[in-house]
MIMISE-977327 format. One line per field, with one value per residue: residue number from 0; residue in one letter; z negated, x negated, y negated of N, C-alpha, C in turn. Coordinates in steps of 0.001 Angstrom, whole numbers, plus 500000, padded with zeros to 6 digits. Example, Ala and Ser with C-alpha at 12.3 -4.5 7.8 and 13.67 -1.06 7.14 Angstrom:
BEGIN
vexmi [0 1]
vodo [A S]
n.z [492200 492920]
n.x [486810 487150]
n.y [505690 502250]
ca.z [492200 492860]
ca.x [487700 486330]
ca.y [504500 501060]
c.z [492200 492130]
c.x [486800 487100]
c.y [503300 499970]
This chain:
BEGIN
vexmi [0 1 2 3 4 5 6 7 8 9 10 11 12 13 14 15 16 17 18 19 20 21 22 23 24 25 26 27 28 29 30 31 32 33 34 35 36 37 38 39 40 41 42 43 44 45 46 47 48 49 50 51 52 53 54 55 56 57 58 59 60 61 62 63 64 65 66 67 68 69 70 71 72 73 74 75 76 77 78 79 80 81 82 83 84 85 86 87 88 89 90 91 92 93 94 95 96 97 98 99 100 101 102 103 104 105 106 107 108 109 110 111 112 113 114 115 116 117 118 119 120 121]
vodo [Q V Q L V E S G G G L V Q A G G S L R L S C A A S T R T F A N Y A M G W F R Q A P G K E R E F V A A I S W S G G S T T Y K D S V K G R F T I S R N N A R N T V Y L Q M N S L K P K D T A V Y Y C A A G P V V A V T T V A Y D Y W G Q G T Q V T V S S]
n.z [227569 228156 227457 228593 227804 228941 227922 227515 229718 231995 233034 233582 233434 235511 233971 231600 229040 228375 226581 227140 226192 225637 224779 223572 223620 222011 219953 220284 221174 220667 221974 224608 227240 228267 230753 232544 235371 238400 240733 243492 245633 248724 248558 247585 244601 242042 240024 236768 234029 231560 228735 226387 224454 221830 221786 221940 224362 227189 230384 233208 235989 238237 238760 236578 234345 231370 231155 230662 228084 226979 224515 221829 219512 217700 215590 215920 218387 220726 223420 224512 226628 226706 228316 229506 230728 233124 236635 239744 241546 239872 239700 239646 239327 236399 235186 232768 232026 231258 230679 230946 230884 230952 233816 237145 239183 240481 240700 238667 236413 234432 233440 233666 233067 233687 234427 234114 234989 235869 236405 237682 237923 240038]
n.x [484512 482006 480874 478624 476575 474424 471847 469658 468244 466749 465000 461599 458123 455454 453491 454687 457000 459868 462613 464894 468166 470512 473635 475693 479013 479976 480462 478867 476354 473758 473752 473068 470724 468947 468610 466799 467319 466676 467631 466726 467482 468819 467681 467447 468812 466502 464637 463325 462636 463033 464524 464657 467363 466524 464471 461944 460810 459648 459720 458304 458454 455762 454622 455265 454144 452304 452989 455740 457997 460157 462638 464690 467417 469201 470900 471945 473092 471770 469598 466381 464323 461212 459449 456382 453671 454898 455727 456296 457385 458878 461308 464745 468058 468737 469785 471283 471768 473568 473204 473220 470663 467147 466222 465245 466800 469657 472061 472037 472998 475840 477210 477246 475966 476771 474710 471851 470250 466973 464446 461408 459083 456532]
n.y [563826 561467 558360 555935 553217 550824 548532 545668 544917 542474 539452 539436 538595 539903 542383 542144 543339 545364 546723 549128 550186 552809 553477 556049 557211 559614 562441 564571 563911 564866 567255 566864 566531 563653 561106 558586 556634 554724 552203 550434 547595 548665 551169 554642 556094 556843 559087 558341 558917 561521 563206 565877 567415 567503 565790 566787 567356 565691 564091 562369 560080 559901 557363 555826 556873 556626 553982 553690 554810 557255 557774 558977 558563 560551 560256 557752 557979 557127 556441 555400 553334 552389 549971 549032 546920 545994 545902 544205 546075 547616 546512 546827 548247 549855 552990 555035 558545 561525 565035 568692 569763 568887 567175 566159 565313 563634 564983 566772 565606 564795 562577 559030 555720 552267 550696 548477 545484 545024 542785 542009 539530 538203]
ca.z [228346 227547 227970 228346 228050 228889 227576 227362 230968 232098 233870 232908 234322 235676 232830 230386 228499 228059 226040 227504 225257 226190 223680 224032 222793 221891 218723 220692 221898 220504 222890 225929 227725 228756 231784 233117 236812 238824 242103 244072 246789 249920 248304 246917 243175 241789 238650 236044 232868 230937 227390 225964 223399 220534 221908 221943 225727 228044 231680 233812 237339 238147 238829 235323 233297 230679 230977 230161 227109 226695 223197 221472 218087 217738 214501 216517 219710 221565 224075 224779 227563 226503 229602 229359 231958 234182 237926 240576 242131 238900 239802 240055 238333 235619 234740 231961 232406 230313 231324 230065 230757 231517 235268 237842 240248 240042 240633 237418 235325 234496 233039 234042 232681 234749 234823 233649 235947 235455 237452 237317 238848 240191]
ca.x [484085 480926 480733 477251 476477 473060 471591 468239 467652 466573 463932 460321 456982 454589 452665 455462 457632 461344 463118 466299 468882 471729 474483 476669 480235 480329 479934 477989 475194 472588 473854 472751 469508 469235 467655 466828 467106 466732 467920 466404 468334 468567 466963 468231 468562 465401 464316 462298 462242 464114 464172 465482 468304 465792 463405 460677 460284 459864 459059 458232 457996 454266 454230 455496 453368 451403 453612 457078 458195 461559 462839 466082 467795 470458 471785 472544 473637 471169 468380 465636 463219 460261 458730 455278 452942 455854 455258 457402 458015 459775 462583 465909 469110 468370 470900 471052 472614 473604 473441 472935 469207 466224 466139 464728 467723 470884 473155 471997 473602 477306 477775 476390 476314 477016 473433 471392 469326 465591 463768 459988 458558 455033]
ca.y [562665 560730 556963 555426 551766 550385 547169 545343 544500 541036 538976 539385 538440 541064 542623 542090 544532 545380 548033 549407 551095 553396 553976 557075 557334 561013 563056 565611 563337 565737 568430 566470 565884 562275 560689 557234 556508 553342 552005 549165 547277 549398 552430 555623 556174 557701 559523 557597 559633 562337 563720 566946 567074 567362 564813 567482 567499 564554 564099 561017 559849 559705 555932 555150 557553 555726 552658 553825 555842 557540 558316 559012 558602 561264 559725 556565 558254 556162 556744 554204 553352 551271 549700 548115 546632 546021 545481 543804 547234 548229 545839 547754 548486 551059 553770 556244 559632 562642 566299 569843 570117 567932 567372 564941 565029 562945 565910 567605 564863 564727 561285 557874 554376 551350 550136 547189 544932 544698 542064 541624 538470 538282]
c.z [227522 228219 227610 228706 227835 228521 227522 228620 230981 233091 233057 233874 234426 234493 231547 230052 228305 227410 226365 226455 226029 225070 224239 223069 222750 220577 219022 221430 221787 221336 224295 226112 228318 229748 232073 234607 237185 240340 242550 245262 248054 249783 247579 245331 242896 240282 238043 234915 232304 229636 227020 224827 222069 220575 222026 223300 226525 229412 232371 235284 237276 238057 237501 234180 232706 230468 230334 229091 226862 225296 222885 219914 218061 216684 215006 217847 220773 222149 224536 225937 227305 227780 229364 230669 233221 235483 238742 241216 241168 238946 240372 238994 237695 235019 233795 232311 231382 231022 230454 229923 231302 233007 235906 239005 239730 239865 239372 236254 235560 234261 233291 233429 233943 235192 234213 234554 235290 236650 236986 238372 238867 239805]
c.x [483075 480821 479318 477207 475005 472983 470060 467547 467457 465461 462664 459213 456168 453654 453419 456169 459145 461626 464619 466880 470097 472521 475560 477805 480716 479697 478950 476805 474017 472622 473302 471296 469883 468166 467862 466494 467096 467010 467654 467328 467883 467841 467854 467891 467436 465186 463205 461726 463388 463567 465180 466362 467668 464790 462025 460030 460661 459235 459256 457934 456506 453918 454513 454815 452361 451893 454959 457151 459674 461617 464328 466245 469167 471464 472553 473131 473035 469825 467695 464675 462389 459425 457662 454535 453809 455291 456463 458131 458908 461166 463670 466991 468786 469665 470474 472102 472490 473926 473041 471498 468366 466023 465725 465686 469048 471995 473194 472702 475129 477896 476729 476855 476457 475770 473123 470279 468009 464897 462394 459446 457043 454391]
c.y [561884 559371 556493 553970 551323 548939 546954 544946 542957 540701 538851 539211 539716 541178 542624 543368 544302 546724 548134 550391 551613 554047 554894 557151 558767 561561 564176 565154 564275 566979 568129 566104 564547 561886 559192 557342 555036 553273 550593 548859 548035 550698 553358 555576 557205 557901 558654 558447 560449 562869 564821 566550 566863 566248 565439 567609 566267 564787 562765 561095 559453 558220 555200 555799 556594 554288 552682 554952 556020 558132 558341 559029 559276 560811 558488 556708 557303 556735 555457 554453 552141 551107 548656 547927 546665 545397 545105 545003 548013 547600 546734 547659 549852 551676 554855 557251 560752 563932 567448 570114 568921 568197 566050 564602 564473 563949 566761 566899 564654 563352 560194 556609 553465 550577 548809 546741 544578 543978 541651 540716 538577 536959]
């Protein structure tokens, strides 16, 4: 069982930055690909970014490319999402997830955190 706890969300003005963290409670963190997803009110959960177990491979939703960066520190069992140039449409609850491979679909991930709210004001 893997427990994931997100932190770092909050309220920020458009153009600002936030860094989300996701801490995993497992000794086998380095075995998992990690993903970030988000869900806005009334909308389905959508893929944002993912990173392979080694950190050597990353993939992003087109609308966040060049603004968001996913990274991980396997020694600290933590994955990060650096979000720059934030826009109001980035407002959502952000979730981290752990799974066997890098994927863009929710069903590919086995473990989920409870989410952290990100609100971007215009």
